Backbone as CSV, one residue per row, in Angstrom:
resi,resn,N_x,N_y,N_z,CA_x,CA_y,CA_z,C_x,C_y,C_z
1,MET,172.581,84.496,-117.638,171.862,85.311,-116.678,172.891,86.028,-115.815
2,GLY,172.712,87.300,-115.572,173.625,88.074,-114.739,173.368,87.860,-113.277
3,HIS,174.260,88.374,-112.461,174.123,88.267,-111.013,173.441,89.518,-110.499
4,ALA,172.419,89.328,-109.706,171.707,90.462,-109.121,171.191,90.057,-107.764
5,ASN,171.064,91.005,-106.893,170.483,90.755,-105.578,169.255,91.625,-105.431
6,THR,168.218,91.052,-104.867,167.019,91.827,-104.599,166.626,91.599,-103.162
7,ASN,165.957,92.552,-102.569,165.444,92.390,-101.215,163.947,92.213,-101.304
8,ASP,163.434,91.147,-100.699,161.995,90.942,-100.720,161.342,91.755,-99.618
9,SER,160.020,91.661,-99.527,159.280,92.467,-98.559,159.614,92.109,-97.120
10,LEU,160.186,90.925,-96.887,160.551,90.530,-95.532,161.973,90.955,-95.186
11,GLY,162.667,91.593,-96.125,164.020,92.042,-95.871,165.071,90.972,-96.117
12,HIS,164.677,89.828,-96.705,165.639,88.775,-96.998,166.390,89.121,-98.271
13,ASN,167.637,88.720,-98.333,168.435,88.912,-99.532,168.205,87.714,-100.443
14,SER,167.547,87.912,-101.570,167.254,86.824,-102.502,168.272,86.837,-103.628
15,GLU,168.950,85.720,-103.823,169.925,85.634,-104.892,169.216,85.272,-106.184
16,VAL,169.449,86.060,-107.220,168.934,85.750,-108.539,170.167,85.533,-109.399
17,GLU,170.575,84.279,-109.508,171.788,83.948,-110.230,171.694,82.523,-110.738
18,ASP,172.666,82.140,-111.546,172.702,80.776,-112.042,173.376,79.898,-110.999
19,TYR,172.587,79.343,-110.107,173.103,78.531,-109.012,173.762,77.244,-109.500
20,THR,173.518,76.849,-110.758,174.106,75.614,-111.274,175.601,75.766,-111.562
21,ARG,176.110,76.974,-111.443,177.534,77.218,-111.709,178.371,77.239,-110.436
22,ARG,177.757,76.817,-109.324,178.500,76.785,-108.055,178.076,75.554,-107.258
23,PRO,178.937,75.148,-106.319,178.590,73.982,-105.495,177.315,74.228,-104.706
24,PRO,176.544,73.217,-104.464,176.799,71.808,-104.757,176.278,71.345,-106.111
25,TYR,175.773,72.263,-106.933,175.137,71.882,-108.201,176.085,71.926,-109.388
26,LEU,177.259,72.478,-109.207,178.250,72.578,-110.270,178.632,71.184,-110.754
27,LEU,178.492,70.953,-112.055,178.921,69.677,-112.631,180.427,69.752,-112.834
28,GLN,181.155,68.954,-112.099,182.609,68.949,-112.224,183.111,67.513,-112.291
29,PRO,184.223,67.290,-112.998,184.776,65.934,-113.065,185.156,65.444,-111.668
30,LEU,185.028,64.139,-111.452,185.351,63.561,-110.146,186.785,63.835,-109.730
31,GLN,187.736,63.842,-110.696,189.127,64.092,-110.337,189.321,65.507,-109.796
32,GLU,188.503,66.451,-110.222,188.553,67.809,-109.666,187.882,67.861,-108.298
33,PHE,186.829,67.099,-108.139,186.087,67.090,-106.874,186.929,66.502,-105.754
34,GLY,187.628,65.421,-106.033,188.468,64.791,-105.016,187.938,63.431,-104.605
35,GLU,188.622,62.827,-103.647,188.274,61.482,-103.193,186.900,61.469,-102.531
36,VAL,186.067,60.553,-102.969,184.709,60.432,-102.441,184.720,59.541,-101.199
37,LYS,184.130,60.048,-100.124,184.038,59.292,-98.866,182.696,58.576,-98.734
38,TRP,181.625,59.208,-99.253,180.276,58.646,-99.126,179.495,58.879,-100.414
39,HIS,178.572,57.950,-100.701,177.603,58.095,-101.786,176.211,58.110,-101.160
40,ALA,175.294,58.833,-101.792,173.920,58.907,-101.290,172.969,59.026,-102.467
41,GLN,171.711,58.686,-102.222,170.704,58.830,-103.269,169.314,58.878,-102.664
42,CYS,168.381,59.389,-103.469,166.976,59.427,-103.065,166.382,58.023,-103.177
43,GLN,165.117,57.870,-102.832,164.467,56.558,-102.835,164.414,55.940,-104.232
44,CYS,164.127,56.739,-105.265,164.002,56.191,-106.620,165.341,56.103,-107.352
45,GLY,166.378,56.740,-106.838,167.696,56.685,-107.460,167.946,57.742,-108.511
46,GLN,166.957,58.607,-108.792,167.148,59.653,-109.799,168.180,60.680,-109.344
47,VAL,168.189,61.013,-108.060,169.134,61.993,-107.519,170.209,61.247,-106.745
48,LYS,171.458,61.426,-107.187,172.603,60.811,-106.514,173.629,61.893,-106.236
49,TYR,174.276,61.776,-105.081,175.344,62.726,-104.786,176.475,62.043,-104.039
50,ALA,177.633,62.708,-104.043,178.823,62.203,-103.365,179.292,63.239,-102.355
51,LEU,179.952,62.750,-101.312,180.542,63.613,-100.286,182.040,63.351,-100.238
52,ARG,182.830,64.404,-100.198,184.276,64.214,-100.094,184.790,64.430,-98.672
53,ARG,183.938,64.857,-97.785,184.298,65.024,-96.374,183.717,63.830,-95.624
54,GLU,184.551,63.168,-94.829,184.065,61.984,-94.123,183.092,62.343,-93.014
55,ARG,183.442,63.311,-92.191,182.602,63.676,-91.045,181.914,65.017,-91.296
56,PRO,180.663,65.134,-90.896,179.984,66.435,-91.019,180.581,67.438,-90.037
57,LEU,180.323,68.710,-90.288,180.730,69.753,-89.346,180.007,69.568,-88.020
58,ASN,178.768,69.118,-88.106,177.938,68.870,-86.934,176.732,68.057,-87.405
59,ALA,175.989,67.521,-86.470,174.736,66.827,-86.787,173.761,67.100,-85.652
60,LYS,172.475,67.240,-85.994,171.466,67.629,-85.006,170.139,66.944,-85.303
61,PHE,169.335,66.803,-84.258,167.927,66.458,-84.396,167.155,67.758,-84.227
62,CYS,166.299,68.106,-85.199,165.505,69.338,-85.115,164.032,68.986,-84.921
63,HIS,163.435,69.558,-83.871,162.037,69.299,-83.525,161.126,70.476,-83.874
64,CYS,161.594,71.430,-84.688,160.736,72.580,-84.997,159.512,72.108,-85.779
65,ARG,158.447,72.847,-85.685,157.181,72.463,-86.326,157.341,72.355,-87.841
66,GLN,158.125,73.256,-88.438,158.323,73.225,-89.886,158.975,71.902,-90.318
67,CYS,159.977,71.452,-89.603,160.620,70.173,-89.939,159.661,69.007,-89.734
68,GLN,158.856,69.063,-88.679,157.880,68.002,-88.443,156.903,67.898,-89.615
69,VAL,156.411,69.029,-90.083,155.433,69.041,-91.174,156.075,68.625,-92.495
70,LEU,157.217,69.230,-92.838,157.841,68.957,-94.128,158.383,67.533,-94.247
71,HIS,158.734,66.921,-93.128,159.258,65.548,-93.167,158.205,64.510,-92.789
72,GLY,157.054,64.971,-92.302,156.028,64.029,-91.872,156.560,63.105,-90.792
73,ALA,157.341,63.681,-89.889,158.024,62.891,-88.856,158.116,63.704,-87.571
74,PRO,158.386,63.051,-86.442,158.476,63.779,-85.172,159.632,64.770,-85.119
75,PHE,160.710,64.489,-85.877,161.842,65.412,-85.940,162.683,65.097,-87.168
76,GLN,163.575,66.028,-87.494,164.473,65.887,-88.633,165.878,65.587,-88.117
77,TRP,166.591,64.708,-88.811,167.989,64.408,-88.497,168.828,64.995,-89.614
78,ALA,169.698,65.936,-89.301,170.483,66.617,-90.326,171.966,66.609,-89.980
79,ALA,172.794,66.379,-91.008,174.250,66.455,-90.902,174.701,67.650,-91.734
80,ILE,175.511,68.509,-91.149,175.888,69.773,-91.782,177.202,69.622,-92.549
81,TYR,177.153,69.974,-93.836,178.322,69.899,-94.712,178.503,71.209,-95.471
82,PRO,179.760,71.637,-95.699,180.000,72.776,-96.589,179.546,72.407,-98.006
83,LYS,179.032,73.377,-98.730,178.519,73.109,-100.078,179.574,72.512,-101.002
84,GLU,180.825,72.984,-100.867,181.874,72.522,-101.781,182.263,71.059,-101.557
85,ASP,181.786,70.442,-100.481,182.076,69.030,-100.212,180.991,68.100,-100.750
86,ILE,180.041,68.662,-101.504,178.916,67.898,-102.045,178.944,68.002,-103.568
87,ARG,178.739,66.880,-104.253,178.701,66.878,-105.722,177.511,66.048,-106.185
88,PHE,176.534,66.719,-106.790,175.396,66.010,-107.374,175.818,65.433,-108.721
89,GLU,175.503,64.168,-108.944,175.905,63.464,-110.161,175.382,64.154,-111.417
90,LYS,174.155,64.687,-111.353,173.540,65.345,-112.516,173.357,66.844,-112.294
91,GLY,174.140,67.438,-111.414,173.948,68.852,-111.117,172.576,69.070,-110.516
92,ALA,171.869,70.080,-110.991,170.539,70.399,-110.458,169.422,69.611,-111.143
93,GLU,169.774,68.817,-112.147,168.756,68.034,-112.859,168.057,67.075,-111.901
94,GLY,166.734,67.064,-111.956,165.949,66.162,-111.128,165.665,66.671,-109.725
95,LEU,166.061,67.903,-109.438,165.836,68.473,-108.109,164.684,69.469,-108.121
96,SER,163.940,69.512,-107.044,162.896,70.520,-106.826,163.313,71.362,-105.633
97,PHE,162.924,72.630,-105.666,163.283,73.566,-104.603,162.022,74.159,-103.987
98,TYR,162.102,74.429,-102.690,160.979,75.059,-101.999,161.528,76.009,-100.943
99,ALA,161.249,77.289,-101.114,161.642,78.307,-100.139,160.508,78.426,-99.129
100,ALA,160.662,77.775,-97.981,159.584,77.692,-96.992,159.183,79.059,-96.455
101,GLY,160.147,79.957,-96.286,159.835,81.284,-95.755,158.904,82.069,-96.663
102,GLU,159.125,81.967,-97.964,158.308,82.694,-98.941,157.197,81.826,-99.519
103,LYS,157.230,80.542,-99.204,156.242,79.579,-99.701,156.143,79.598,-101.224
104,ASN,157.340,79.495,-101.867,157.366,79.390,-103.324,158.419,78.368,-103.739
105,ASN,158.382,77.986,-105.013,159.325,76.983,-105.497,160.385,77.565,-106.419
106,LYS,160.686,78.837,-106.251,161.788,79.462,-106.981,163.067,79.219,-106.191
107,TYR,164.177,78.996,-106.905,165.427,78.765,-106.195,165.885,80.047,-105.499
108,GLN,166.102,79.943,-104.223,166.709,81.003,-103.414,167.109,80.363,-102.098
109,THR,168.104,80.919,-101.451,168.498,80.359,-100.160,167.903,81.189,-99.038
110,PRO,167.466,80.528,-97.967,167.472,79.084,-97.745,166.387,78.388,-98.556
111,THR,166.658,77.128,-98.884,165.703,76.355,-99.668,165.698,74.891,-99.235
112,LYS,164.566,74.256,-99.406,164.409,72.819,-99.181,164.587,72.154,-100.541
113,VAL,165.422,71.119,-100.601,165.719,70.443,-101.861,165.189,69.012,-101.785
114,SER,164.472,68.603,-102.834,163.932,67.242,-102.877,164.043,66.690,-104.291
115,CYS,163.838,65.388,-104.429,163.804,64.758,-105.745,162.506,65.169,-106.427
116,SER,162.592,65.578,-107.683,161.390,66.020,-108.397,160.486,64.853,-108.787
117,PHE,160.985,63.618,-108.727,160.174,62.464,-109.098,159.561,61.781,-107.874
118,CYS,160.402,61.266,-106.954,159.858,60.525,-105.800,159.603,61.423,-104.591
119,ARG,160.065,62.661,-104.641,159.847,63.679,-103.594,160.619,63.413,-102.299
120,THR,161.610,62.529,-102.341,162.447,62.322,-101.157,163.122,63.634,-100.773
121,PRO,163.027,64.063,-99.518,163.798,65.242,-99.093,165.292,64.922,-99.180
122,ILE,166.055,65.802,-99.831,167.487,65.593,-100.036,168.300,66.389,-99.017
123,MET,167.960,67.678,-98.870,168.724,68.538,-97.967,168.017,69.872,-97.796
124,ASP,168.480,70.613,-96.811,168.136,72.026,-96.659,169.400,72.792,-97.011
125,GLU,169.313,73.719,-97.950,170.478,74.506,-98.352,170.400,75.899,-97.751
126,GLY,171.462,76.293,-97.077,171.592,77.645,-96.555,172.563,78.433,-97.414
127,ARG,173.018,79.572,-96.896,173.947,80.398,-97.674,175.308,79.727,-97.850
128,ASN,175.832,79.072,-96.811,177.180,78.511,-96.864,177.251,77.004,-96.682
129,VAL,176.227,76.436,-96.085,176.247,75.000,-95.788,174.935,74.344,-96.202
130,CYS,174.982,73.018,-96.236,173.784,72.227,-96.506,173.553,71.281,-95.338
131,LEU,172.301,71.099,-94.995,171.908,70.141,-93.969,171.405,68.899,-94.691
132,LEU,172.275,67.903,-94.786,171.952,66.661,-95.482,171.242,65.700,-94.548
133,PHE,170.503,64.780,-95.119,169.773,63.809,-94.326,170.500,62.465,-94.391
134,PRO,171.154,62.056,-93.289,171.991,60.852,-93.288,171.280,59.576,-93.729
135,GLN,169.956,59.540,-93.655,169.227,58.346,-94.077,169.480,58.022,-95.549
136,LEU,169.879,59.012,-96.355,170.104,58.808,-97.784,171.490,58.256,-98.090
137,ILE,172.405,58.305,-97.134,173.792,57.895,-97.357,173.892,56.372,-97.337
138,ASP,174.602,55.843,-98.333,174.807,54.396,-98.427,175.874,54.000,-97.413
139,LEU,175.432,53.457,-96.300,176.349,53.068,-95.232,176.859,51.645,-95.411
140,SER,176.045,50.775,-95.996,176.419,49.378,-96.237,175.146,48.557,-96.367
141,ASP,175.276,47.358,-96.933,174.151,46.423,-96.956,174.077,45.622,-95.665
142,SER,175.169,45.574,-94.947,175.230,44.801,-93.706,174.714,45.629,-92.532
143,PRO,173.720,45.126,-91.793,173.215,45.862,-90.628,174.306,46.178,-89.604
144,ASP,175.250,45.261,-89.405,176.333,45.514,-88.450,177.211,46.677,-88.906
145,GLU,177.557,46.706,-90.205,178.364,47.808,-90.738,177.583,49.114,-90.693
146,GLN,176.285,49.063,-90.970,175.461,50.270,-90.895,175.512,50.873,-89.503
147,ARG,175.343,50.045,-88.484,175.366,50.537,-87.099,176.717,51.149,-86.748
148,GLN,177.778,50.586,-87.276,179.111,51.118,-87.009,179.324,52.440,-87.749
149,ARG,178.986,52.485,-89.027,179.255,53.668,-89.854,178.343,54.841,-89.526
150,VAL,177.147,54.561,-89.024,176.221,55.645,-88.693,176.767,56.493,-87.545
151,GLN,177.703,55.954,-86.784,178.306,56.706,-85.679,178.905,58.028,-86.168
152,THR,179.357,58.061,-87.424,179.929,59.270,-88.022,178.923,60.414,-88.044
153,PHE,177.645,60.094,-88.112,176.607,61.103,-88.310,175.719,61.318,-87.086
154,LEU,176.096,60.739,-85.957,175.258,60.892,-84.766,175.180,62.350,-84.338
155,PRO,173.998,62.794,-83.920,173.814,64.199,-83.543,174.497,64.545,-82.224
156,THR,174.880,65.810,-82.122,175.468,66.322,-80.882,174.410,66.953,-79.995
157,CYS,173.238,67.262,-80.579,172.195,67.914,-79.781,170.828,67.792,-80.452
158,HIS,169.806,68.123,-79.667,168.437,68.303,-80.147,168.176,69.804,-80.125
159,ILE,167.569,70.336,-81.181,167.170,71.748,-81.179,165.650,71.841,-81.279
160,PHE,165.114,72.944,-80.790,163.663,73.165,-80.708,162.985,72.009,-79.963
161,TYR,163.657,71.532,-78.931,163.170,70.384,-78.161,161.862,70.690,-77.444
162,GLU,161.572,71.969,-77.195,160.303,72.305,-76.536,159.113,71.922,-77.410
163,ASN,159.332,71.703,-78.708,158.266,71.297,-79.632,158.202,69.782,-79.825
164,ARG,158.987,69.027,-79.065,159.055,67.575,-79.244,157.669,66.953,-79.082
165,LEU,157.455,65.851,-79.746,156.195,65.126,-79.625,156.236,64.115,-78.490
166,ARG,157.440,63.744,-78.061,157.596,62.900,-76.880,159.008,63.083,-76.345
167,ASP,159.179,62.797,-75.063,160.492,62.916,-74.438,161.437,61.861,-75.011
168,ILE,162.685,62.252,-75.177,163.709,61.341,-75.687,164.842,61.300,-74.666
169,HIS,164.954,60.200,-73.981,165.958,60.039,-72.922,167.225,59.414,-73.502
170,ASP,167.992,60.236,-74.229,169.218,59.742,-74.858,170.474,60.405,-74.301
171,GLY,170.296,61.361,-73.371,171.444,62.007,-72.759,172.151,63.024,-73.637
172,ILE,171.632,63.272,-74.835,172.232,64.267,-75.729,171.742,65.654,-75.307
173,THR,172.580,66.668,-75.455,172.224,68.042,-75.109,170.953,68.460,-75.838
174,LYS,170.082,69.157,-75.123,168.806,69.608,-75.689,168.656,71.104,-75.479
175,TRP,168.160,71.784,-76.513,167.944,73.230,-76.484,166.480,73.523,-76.788
176,SER,165.917,74.545,-76.150,164.516,74.908,-76.395,164.329,75.451,-77.806
177,GLY,165.343,76.133,-78.333,165.330,76.678,-79.690,166.631,76.297,-80.382
178,MET,167.299,77.309,-80.966,168.589,77.067,-81.621,169.648,76.736,-80.580
179,ASP,170.587,75.884,-80.959,171.658,75.514,-80.040,172.534,76.727,-79.722
180,GLU,172.945,76.790,-78.474,173.792,77.863,-77.934,173.103,79.227,-77.913
181,GLN,171.844,79.316,-78.373,171.133,80.596,-78.413,169.813,80.542,-77.658
182,SER,169.568,79.459,-76.951,168.289,79.303,-76.259,168.519,78.578,-74.934
183,GLN,167.431,78.335,-74.227,167.479,77.665,-72.921,167.867,76.200,-73.085
184,ARG,168.777,75.750,-72.260,169.150,74.335,-72.236,168.086,73.580,-71.443
185,LEU,167.676,72.408,-71.956,166.631,71.596,-71.330,167.175,70.219,-70.971
186,ASP,166.504,69.565,-70.018,166.871,68.180,-69.714,166.057,67.246,-70.611
187,ASP,166.243,65.944,-70.447,165.549,64.969,-71.301,164.031,65.061,-71.209
188,ASP,163.517,65.564,-70.075,162.073,65.721,-69.888,161.567,67.089,-70.338
189,GLY,162.448,67.915,-70.894,162.054,69.233,-71.380,162.018,70.307,-70.318
190,GLN,162.547,70.016,-69.140,162.578,71.006,-68.058,163.842,71.849,-68.179
191,PRO,163.723,73.161,-67.930,164.910,74.029,-68.009,166.000,73.564,-67.051
192,GLN,167.231,73.623,-67.529,168.372,73.294,-66.687,168.957,74.581,-66.137
193,SER,169.412,74.538,-64.911,170.090,75.707,-64.348,171.479,75.782,-64.955
194,CYS,172.124,76.924,-64.805,173.478,77.099,-65.334,174.416,76.040,-64.779
195,ASP,174.232,75.675,-63.491,175.089,74.660,-62.877,174.903,73.306,-63.560
196,ASP,173.642,72.972,-63.935,173.359,71.697,-64.594,173.981,71.638,-65.984
197,SER,174.091,72.795,-66.654,174.603,72.833,-68.018,176.060,72.411,-68.091
198,PHE,176.782,72.578,-66.996,178.205,72.271,-67.023,178.540,70.993,-66.272
199,ALA,177.518,70.249,-65.900,177.750,69.002,-65.146,178.249,67.902,-66.057
């Protein structure tokens, strides 16, 4: 299949290409991928992936309505990784895609990725990065080790906090919409003044 770009009616750039020939779906030998820091899998084990970067670029709790609906949860916890730091054991085999903006299951970015069998949400894929769900990462069988290792993936902020289902008093930075692009809020969802933002 050749590479082509099309613009849909919403003005989005839709990639029509063989996405299996590039990360994170590219099947490559482990020695080419590099040292694996973390392993992860869906609930049924059909989808497995490895991470070669120990720490995510960032991690966030997202309270937007779309994340609440798609995850069936009050918010989504996502760790951001470059695509090239992710290696699916079977490439794209066993994965389902959903483009929420267009409400279709054709592969295009951005897309929601899940296991085609057990339907576990795996990640949200953007143009350059993937938002992985740390709950899938094998941290350890020991609860004590899990609590220690999960520190690597703790979020730096809450986004779309104005849509929260309940107040979360954790002292983490909160934004009404996207981080750094919206109003900063306190734990109770009240706007913070500029002076409060730098306290």
